Structure formats: structure tokens, C-alpha cells
NUPABA-654263 format. One record per residue (C-alpha): x, z, y. Coordinates in pm, whole numbers, plus 50000, padded with zeros to 5 digits. Each point is the difference from the previous one (the first is absolute). Last residue first. Layout:
XZY
...
This chain:
620600564088265
502265026649831
503185010850185
502974985749824
502015015550323
501284960750041
496484988049953
498765020850269
502584990550232
499334969349974
495945004350047
500645021150283
500244972250256
499145011050363
500875035649927
503884991949990
500104996050372
501364970550160
503004986450169
502865021149908
503304988350172
503305017849843
502435003750271
503915001949920
502605018650223
503124995049879
502405026949864
499674991549648
501094964450044
497554974849883
501444962849987
498784967050086
499914971449739
502254968350099
501334996049722
499415020249689
502895020949961
500945006749614
500005030249821
496785006550114
498725033349860
499585022850287
498964969750255
497344995249740
498915033449962
500045003150406
497984963850041
497225015449685
499485031350181
499544988650353
497784971849860
498005024749809
499185019050331
498924967150160
498204987349760
498025032150011
497904984850304
498814973149763
499095024749735
497905021750256
501755032750144
499365032049920
502485020750226
501175039449914
503184988549986
501485006049653
496804995949779
498494970450220
503214980750023
500605005949598
496454990649939
500034966850178
503634991849919
499315001549623
496734979650030
501784974150219
503094998749768
497224995849715
498654971850210
503424981150040
501765002350320
501804972350220
502715004950261
500334975250290
503155003650262
500265001450369
503184982650149
498224991850329
499554959649967
498705005349629
497485026650050
498994980750326
499414969449842
498615014349681
497145015650273
499234965450184
500284978549664
497575020749812
497605011950257
497274988249782
501385011649686
498434979849699
498665014249698
499405040950150
500145027649853
501595026150297
497355020749997
498614995449664
503335017649875
498485004549627
501964959649957
499194968749864
500594970750308
499084966749879
503194979650078
500414976650277
501044968350036
503994999950106
501095022450348
503264983450071
500174970749753
499034976650351
502105017450237
498205016150235
502105033450008
503324973650087
498474999250326
500815035650116
496755016650166
500654999150376
500185033550207
500014995250383
502734992850240
498914990750368
501804971450146
496934981250074
499495002249632
502665014749773
500634999949641
500975030049797
500565002749610
501365034249894
503265006549865
501414990049678
498915010649657
502725016449790
503284990149840
502605018949775
503515004050181
501545025149758
498545028250183
500405039950104
496565011250191
500524999650370
499965030750230
502954994550213
501915027249739
499094982049716
496815008349784
499635014749676
497254982649757
496915019849940
498664997549636
503434990549849
502964980350096
498954970949808
500584974450300
497045002950196
499384976450277
499694998750370
497234991550245
500844988750331
501175017950301
498345000950369
497244980449921
499684966850190
497995001450341
501864976550149
500204976749721
502784976749879
498904974649742
502144999149661
497825008149729
501515002449641
497904998549652
498794967650003
502864982249831
499925021949682
496505014549935
498815026750263
496784982050083
498844996649638
501015041350022
497465006150276
497464975649878
500035025749668
499285028750216
497544983950200
497804989349732
500275034149838
496095007149882
500645011549644
503235015350025
498465022750286
502254997050318
501855018250215
501894984350298
502925024350119
500415000550386
503395003750098
500185012650322
499914981150341
502965006350242
500695011050337
496885020050079
498285008550296
501244974550213
496404986650066
500794964649795
501695018949702
496655018650023
498134972249992
501864987949714
499275030849794
496204992850093
500274966349852
501885008149700
497245026849918
497344974650069
501674975449786
500025025749695
496705009550049
498384963949998
502084988349704
496674991349769
501035024549746
503145024950113
500305039249985
502475012250186
503525018549993
502065006350320
503445002850009
502675009750283
497275018450232
501965016950288
499985033550109
500665026750245
497335021149881
497694989650272
501144961649919
498885002749638
496175006850190
500224972050232
501644973849768
497085006949734
497504998450239
501284966850179
500044986249678
496685008649904
498534983250326
501664965049819
496365001349780
497624989150275
502084971450103
499894987149652
496114999449975
500194989150385
501514967049875
496384995849815
500914971149716
502465028649870
497365022749880
496314985750039
498845018650287
497674968050104
497815002150339
496694986149949
499674961950048
497014997549756
501104969349792
504125006050047
499105034649949
498504995649694
502264974349846
503165024450081
497795027549774
499464977549738
503744988549982
501185035150016
497395013249756
501584972649733
503615013050061
498735033949912
498904988649669
496674988649822
496375010550051
499715008650383
498025029950069
498884995550409
499635034350137
498515008250344
501285024350175
498115034250042
502975024749954
498395012449651
500054964849882
504004993450058
500465035049904
498474995249627
501294969350002
503765015149988
498825026149821
498734975449690
503444986149957
500014960050090
498814982849723
497414979750175
502454985750183
498865008750408
498964979650294
499215025950299
497634993050289
500495024450278
497615004650258
501725022450342
498685028750122
503805014450063
499475028449757
498564982849711
502324967850056
503165020649956
498105013149669
499094964949880
503504988450080
502085023549801
497395000049711
500774963750008
503525000150077
500175026449686
498224979249736
501524968849877
498834982450344
498234970650194
499235004850319
497224995350249
499695016850369
496634999050202
499105013050347
502444982350238
500375013350349
503384987950087
501875037550037
497685010049708
501074976149781
503835008550121
499195033549929
498454988949646
503384979049881
501925031650112
498545025049783
499484978549729
503894994450016
500645035749984
497175008449760
501794981949737
502425029849971
496685014949756
498115032749977
497454986150210
500905022250255
503514999849994
501315032649799
501204974449699
502554985450244
502555026449889
503864989350103
501995014649732
503355011750070
503665004049821
502775012850208
501195023449696
500324971849763
500625009049637
496834983549889
498715028449824
501175024650257
498854979350288
496314999249828
500145038549955
500995003650339
497304974250199
500584997950354
497134985450086
498934976750323
496535004050115
497244971050144
499964991450342
497974971649934
496004996550007
498035029650167
496584987350077
498354985350313
500994962749962
502734989550259
498634980250265
500675022950288
503394991549885
500144966650142
501064974249694
503714988649898
501535028449864
503025013350169
499035032150191
497965010649677
503294998549793
501375032550187
503744993750082
502305028349938
500755002850292
496814989250192
499194964450090
503184984250010
500414965350143
500834967649851
499594970050248
496614989050018
498884968649799
498155021349719
499694986349632
497065000549698
501224983049693
498264970449863
500714980549658
499774965849993
500474994949624
497485024549763
501485005849644
499344975049766
497334986749712
499134968950201
502474987150220
500075008350396
502334979950210
496814994250254
500145036550110
504024990650159
498254980450272
496905021850073
501905031549978
497485022949823
497215029550122
498504989150313
496055007250029
500405026750213
502645001950296
503565005549987
501194971950198
502384973249796
503824995749963
501674976649806
503335017549791
500194973849717
499685019349717
499035034150125
497334990250227
499535018350316
497145015350111
500035019650355
499495027750212
500585006850340
501135042750070
């Protein structure tokens, strides 16, 4: 397959080669303390073709298979969870468990692809900033791939993640300050030395690597004759969110799926820039889209009307509605008569991403002041009818314990936001006396997937406090 990079703002195309990270033109619009402009996505030129049914992601990545690192990344289990199903009243609830990745984190998917690209091009060093998981992940994959790794990590990162980085043999540069400062220091190091940057969103391969989970979810559910209706995912920078959407876009293009599931962006209340921006975007005059789209969802999200936790569907499968509005179809542009995803222009309005607020949450893996993939992720969430949910630290800790005690899976706080969000959405749906315009609805018979992105053993301090164990 012939791969290239394409700007999600203007559609310009670039070769997929070392040193290419952002669009030359659109990145000049970058403002201080705002998400990245000129985000690129990986594309292939050929007509869609299915490699296997269901298709395997290994056939749809922009590197040769002989460059893949020699370690088992991806192909993680999709759990059936009877006790959680009973708690939620959702008989088709599943957990997609990425705690069993080699480093214990979903981030191995992106690190795997970045390392494969480095191996293919003979690159010997990779640098990155991280809150912890991407650092330990890249260090692990680098150790297996004989690639030197330089990590820029805030000093406040959990000790378990710092231990992982050092045990895997990476060079650790601790930063006095936030992840955002570490991000800038990492970029400066990459520019000065010329080494490959794995910084999330900045390197388009970090988005492409994370699409693999969409292929797996679709394939695993297809074996049961099902497709996902809702997916709950932890969100910080927005790269996992964008990667999920990218995978489902590819599966639409391949003809394996006919619609994109509703994706719920689960954020900690103390680090919720994408959620805040989403609701600014939905102000009167901004909330409707009208542009057509050859890959548009088969159905937009429906709205709840105080009918209890599970609103009834009519004979055609639609929720009874009084005409409330919802987000429109995805924005697509065309280059040489070929459609490509284009970030909706209104996402870049001056007041959508305001001045950053200092993050304050126990969920360190999704704790960011400036979400680097903010515009891109927000655009997809808005265009495809997704919805954000914010969760308090107390709700996160309660969900972490409930998830562990009812499934046997110990997730870190950031991952536990996904289960907390399921509980919160269902509770609000049950109690709501008036419709929340545009909000999706979960039906009892829907297939719901919770994405668990990191093991709780990476950060035991939060659970230790919640359990009131001595320090």
C-alpha cells in the first residue's frame, strides 16, 4: 500500500518520512497555550480492499511487517463481565482490557508503530514527553527494539512509572513542572539533536497506532454477530479518542462497518479542557452541521426524554423524539476527488479553547493543561455525534474499587473514569426529567464497550488513600 500524510485542516499531502510531523501551512497558525494546529493523519492511496474478514490491523499500518518490534502488542481480550452487566443493567457490556499490554498500558500500541517506523528507517533514538504511561511504554518497546529512548517526565509522575522507565534502560530527564513543560522540553531536544519525536499528536504515528484497538473491537464483536453501539474511553490529550475514530473511519472505508459507534470522552473534572470546549462549541448558532459526508454515520445520536434509564425504541429502532437537535455529520473535504476527514472550521473559533486551566486530578495519565490533540479530537467528537462526560476524583476512586471488586480487573484512576462515566450517564439518563439536547442515549440492548487503558499497579497511591491504608 502507498501511504502518505494528510493535513486534517487543509488537506495538503506530505510524504511519510522522518522529520515530518505537522502541516507546514497550518502549523503557522499555532497560538501559545493552545492545542496543536496542522495535525496530520496517515492515509493510503489504493482503493479499499479487505485483508481478511474481519480485517486485521497488521495489514493496514504504514510500515512493513518485517519492521515490527519483536514483542506481542495488541490483540488484547474483550471481556464479558457478568457482575458489571448486572450492576449497570446492560447485558451486552464488555471490557476491552489493555492492561495486559507488555508495559501494562494502551500506549504500547502507539510506541509499537513509532518503533517500527524507526526500525524501517534505521533511526536509533526516540525522545518523548509523558505523564508516565507513554514513557514507560516507549522505554519497554525501545528495549525490545534496540532503540535508545530519552524521556522527559514530570517529577510528580507516579514512582512505579519512573521505575519502569529506568528498568527498561531509558534515559530519564525529570522536569520541574507540568507535562506541558515536559512536552516543550522534549520538542526542543528533538529539534536540537534531530532524533525522532514520539510526542503524542505531534507525531501522526501516535494516532495511527492507536486505531488498532478499533479493528480489534470490531473483529471480536463480529465473532458474536455484534457491532459496538457505545464506547467509553479515558481522554486527556485526545489522541486515543482520535485513534479510535481513525480506526472506525478506516473500517467504514473498507466496507466492514456501516456506522461509527457513539464514543464517550471520559475526562477527570480537574482536567477537562476538551469537555469544556465541546459545550462552548454547542452554543446556539454553532451546534448544527450541514455539510454532506460519504462516510457519515448511519444514524445520529438520539435524545432522552425522561423515559427512564432505557428509553423505548419504535419499530424502526429509533428512540421516540420531540425534535431535539444533535451534532451533524462528519466534515469531509476532497483532494483530487478523494474524500478525507476535515476538522470542522468552527472548532478553531477564538473562544472554543480558552486560556488553559491548571489540571488537578488523581488521574495522572489524563492530566493535562493544554490537550495537544484538542482541536483534532474535539472535531471528531463533535462531527460524529460523540459526547464528553466529566468525573470527579471521588467518583473515580469509587469506580476504581467497584470495577476491581466486580470484575477482577484493577485499573489505574484514568482508566476507571470510563466505568465511572458509564455509571454516571445511566444514572443521569434515569433521573433526567427533561431532555439534554443532542445527548446520545444508551438502550438496554445496546452493545457497550469500556476501554481500560492501564493497570492499577502503575499508580497504587490513589487506591491506597481511598482504602485508608497507612502510607
